[in-house]
Structure formats: structure tokens, C-alpha cells
C-alpha angles and dihedrals in degrees: 000000000000121000110238089242090057099049112119131190107279095032114127116230127199115240138157127267106210088186094059098023095232137101116263137181125244130187121246108236101176133020127180140154133224132178119254136181101188125065142166118220108220119174088345092304121121108227135161114269093247095045110129107240130177107237135151090007097306146072115261139154111270091244090065095051108113109247096014107145129211124249121187098184110130112245148137123284113208113214113204124186119194133202110261115245130217090277094049090243116144107173130126138189127252097208112177106112112339110015115245125189114219133179129247109271112282124193097214126114117250 
């Protein structure tokens, strides 16, 4: 287990292959940090409101996850990009506490 803030380029992160139905490892190809002052708490994980998370059997932005609460404490968001695999899947698990599957950083508005 590597805390998100300690991930470095070249580290391998565990994610889910929906094509094969098993967990796989993908290499981090970019890691950067930005300040943030708004969060959603999903499965006890602090994520940005537009973060793509896998909940209720589908991908959705964190702000749409039922029961996700709001947190406005200033903090640092770690943006991790992963190498795309043969199935073009780029997700990874946040595993401390309740596991939460999130998607590779995307630069699109929610």
C-alpha cells in the first residue's frame, strides 16, 4: 500500500480490469499535486467533487454518489495518471479503510 501523496512516477498501482474481472497493476506515468478547498467524502475517502468513482455498479462523479458528504477543509489533491492497459482501463484502488475504485485523472469538467 502506498499513500496517494507518496506515489511516484514508475510506481505500480492496483486497479480493476472490468474486461477480465480481476485486479491488475498499472504504472504511474504522472503525479502532481494541486491545492483544493472542496471535497466529497465517499466511503471515508476525501476526493474532489468531479472525481470519477465506481459506486452502485457504475462510474459517476463523486458529487453524485448517494450519501457523499461535503468537506471544505483546504488540502492537497494528488493527481495520478496511469499507463493505459490493453483494455484502455486506467483506474486504481484507494485502499486505506473501505476500498474505493477511482479513475485515472481526467482533465474534463464535470
